[in-house]
N, C-alpha and C positions, 0 to 999 in steps of 0.2 A: 556976565553981563557978554560976553565974545561969547562961551557956551550958551546959555540961552538964544544967543541968533543962530547958531549957528545949529542949533537944535531946531529951531522955528524952519530954517534954509530948508534944510532936512525933511522934515514934515512936511510943508510944502510941496516938495518934490516928490513926495512919495503919494502925496491927491493926486498933485496933478499925472503922474506914470497909470496911477489909479482912474483914472477921468478915462484919459487913454487905450488904457485895455476897455476899460466900459464899452469904449466908441466902437473902436476895432471889434468885438465882440458881436457889435450891433453891424458891424459891414458882411456877417456870415446866416445862411439859413444851415438849420439842420430841418431836413429829411430821413426820411426812410424807404428805402428798397428791401425787394421779394428776393431772397433767398435762392440761391438754382433748381435747390429741392422745393422752395413751396412753391417757387411758379411753374416747372416740373408737374406735381401735382395739379394743378390745378388746370393745367392742359390735358393732364393723363383722365381725370375727372368730369371736364368738357367732351374729351373725345368718347368715353364709355359713354355719355349721358344720347349722344348723337345715334352712336353705337346703338343701343339702343330702340331708338326711335325709331332704325333701318337706314341712315344717313353712310355716306362714305365723307369727311367732309376733312378739313386741316386744319390746325386749331394754332395760333400766335400769340404767344403773353409777352411781353414788353414792357420795359418797367417803366418808370413816371416822365421817359424821355422819349421817351417811343422806339428806345434802344432792343432788338430783338434778345431776350432771354432761352425761347423754344418756339419753339416747333415739331411740329409731331403731322405727316402725312397719316392718313391711313392707307392700307392696301391701291383701294378704287379709288379714290381722289383725283379729279381732274390736276393736270400739270400747272392747271393756272392758279388751282385754290390757296396753296401756301403762299404766294406774292401778295391774292385779294388778301388770307389773315391777314398779312402779318399790315396793309395798309387799314382795313378797317378796325383794327388793335390803335394804329399811330393816327387814326383821328379821332377816334374817340381819347386816347390821352390828353392829345393835341390841344383838341376841342373842349372838356373836360366836359361829355358830353356824350352817352351813346349812338351809336350811328345808323339807328331806326328815325332818331328824334334831327339826325342832322339829315337822312336822304330828304324828308321831307322837308328843309328850311333848307334844301341847297338846290329839290328841283328847278327846273326851266322858267323865265321869269320870276324869281325869288330875290326880293333884294343881295343874299348872297350864294345866291350859285355859280358865282365864281373862282369861288373855293374850291370848288370839280375838280378845277385843272390843276391845282399841288400837285405836283409832282411826290407820288409817293404816299398819298394819302387815297385811302376809297372812302367816300359817301354810301354806301348799301348795308343794312342793315347786316347785323353781325358783328357789332366791334362793340365793348361794352367797358369804361376806365374799370378800376379796383379799387375800392379805399379801402382801408383804416387807420382805424379813431379821426374819421371824417380824413382825413387826405388823401390824395389820389398815389396809390402807389406801382399801379401799369397800369396794361390794357389787356384783353383777351378779345383778338376775333376770334371767328370760326367762318370757314366758306365750303360749301359747297352739300348741304340742304338744300332741298326743292325753293328753298328763298328765303330773305335778310329775317321775318320773323325769327322762322324752325333754328336759322344761325344764334339768334337773338337768346332764344328759349336755353338753349346748349349755353354757350357762355354763361348766358344767368343759374344756368346748374350746371356750371364747375364751380360758380364762384362759393356758390350752399355748399356742395361740397367740403370747403378751408375754409367759409365763413368763423368756423369758431376761432380757427389759427390768425385770422384777422380784427381779431376784436384789441382793443387795448386797453 
């Protein structure tokens, strides 16, 4: 009888520990981030596309949290372009949409116009979230082309160049 009670107590404790472990596992999120190699290849592909179009730009790739992984500035890109590219990539990741769309919805007089004043974010076309397997794994920002639509096209071309590596 005593052995049965002890075995029952041990079993109950083990089950409770299993429940606690499952609950603890629910307290964490699993996510993916791009390797530096993938981020660099993405940036190089976007830079090449911009060059092929005749644009001198800066390209920034951030991780899913908006932290910089890569910044490239072409020879003749303006001094402002690296910071602007980072701000576009950061905005795309943070707001989970491209900055061409964000530029429209944050114009003066719009309900969301106030977010344009957030430090470190740029709401001009050229920032695009990078997705892999249905989740955002980073962002890319381009600055220096004649306009936001052109920056956006280069960013999307960079993503397309590495999309086989983004499929999971």
